[in-house]
C-alpha positions in Angstrom: 0.0 0.0 0.0 2.8 2.4 0.8 4.5 1.6 -2.6 1.2 2.3 -4.4 0.8 5.6 -2.5 4.4 6.6 -3.4 3.7 5.8 -7.1 0.6 7.9 -7.1 2.5 10.8 -5.6 5.3 10.4 -8.1 2.8 10.4 -11.0 1.0 13.4 -9.6 4.3 15.3 -9.1 5.4 14.5 -12.7 2.0 15.7 -14.0 2.4 19.0 -12.1 6.0 19.4 -13.4 4.8 18.8 -17.0 1.8 21.2 -16.5 4.1 23.9 -15.4 6.4 23.6 -18.4 9.0 21.3 -16.9 10.8 23.9 -14.8 14.2 23.0 -13.4 14.7 22.9 -9.6 11.0 22.6 -8.6 10.9 18.9 -7.8 10.5 19.3 -4.0 7.6 21.8 -4.4 5.9 19.5 -6.9 6.4 16.5 -4.6 5.0 18.3 -1.6 2.0 19.5 -3.6 1.4 16.0 -5.0 1.6 14.5 -1.4 -1.1 17.0 -0.2 -3.4 16.3 -3.2 -3.1 12.5 -2.7 -3.7 12.8 1.0 -6.8 14.9 0.3 -8.1 12.2 -2.1 -7.4 9.5 0.4 -9.1 11.4 3.2 -12.2 12.0 1.1 -12.3 8.3 0.2 -12.1 7.3 3.8 -15.0 9.7 4.7 -17.1 8.4 1.9 -16.3 4.8 2.8 -17.2 5.4 6.4 -20.5 7.0 5.5 -21.6 4.3 3.1 -21.6 1.0 4.9 -24.6 1.7 7.3 -26.7 2.7 4.3 -25.7 -0.5 2.5 -26.5 -2.6 5.6 -29.9 -1.0 5.8 -30.6 -1.8 2.2 -29.5 -5.4 2.6 -31.6 -5.9 5.8 -34.7 -4.3 4.2 -34.5 -6.7 1.3 -34.3 -9.8 3.5 -37.5 -11.5 4.6 -37.9 -11.4 8.4 -38.0 -14.7 10.2 -40.9 -15.2 12.6 -40.2 -16.5 16.0 -42.0 -19.6 17.1 -44.5 -18.9 19.8 -44.2 -20.8 23.1 -47.8 -22.0 22.8 -48.7 -21.3 26.4 
């Protein structure tokens, strides 16, 4: 997972460098900006993921037929 994150940061930094005309000596700035952007994406994904499971559980439970309990017959 760390390797995947590093690759995403590297790709983002490269894209920033290219978008700015490939300036010399800006690699650290591009890297730091890329890290912040990737972190923001990961954070948004975590929030979205944390918010979605309860709704998914509710949908699944609503679609299941409820089982009736046996009466004790007293």
